[in-house]
N, C-alpha and C positions, 0 to 999 in steps of 0.2 A: 465504406469511407467514414472516417471520423467526423463527428460534428464539431462545430466551433467550440462548443462547451467542453467536449471531451479533450480537445487539443489544449484548451486553456487550463483545465484541471490537471492534465498530465504534466504540463510545463510547471505549474505551481507545485505539484508533488515532487517532481524531480529537483526543483530549486530548493525546496525545504529539506529534502533528504540529503542533497549535496552539502548544504550548509550544516546540517546535523553531523554528517560524516566529518567535515572539516573541523567541527567543534569537538571531535573526539568520540562521538556516539558510535556504538557498535550496531550497525544497520542489520547485520544478520540476526543478532539477538532481538532487536526491536521487531524485525519482520516475523520471527518465530512467535514472539509474544502476541503480536497483532493477529496472526493466524489462529493461535489458540483462543484469543478473545473473540474473534469472529465465529469460530466453530462453537464456542461455549456461550454465545449470546450475551457477551458483556454489554453494559449499558450503552456503548457507542454503536452497537449493531442494530441496523434497521432493515437490512436486506432479507428477502425471503429465502428459504432453504434452496430454492431453485437457482439463486444467484451466488450462493456461498462458494461453490467450487470456482466460479469465475473470479471472485474476489481473492480467493487464496492464490490462484494462478497470477493475478495481477500484482499481488504483493511480491511474489517470487520474481516476476518480470522487473518490477521497479527496483527492488533491492539489487538484483543482478545488473541492471542498467547502470546503477551508481557504483556498485562493486566495492 
């Protein structure tokens, strides 16, 4: 079961991505770049290697949800 924090974060991310899409952003490209950044340890990456697969899956889920 999701925690309140997880629910709030997911709603915020979905809202941001929805507005980005409405503004003309290519979410598929952004999602792929974010996945490359996570895998490549860009400066915004703080998760351990154990969590990276889950993060990559979450990006796919979120981009797919907004579509």
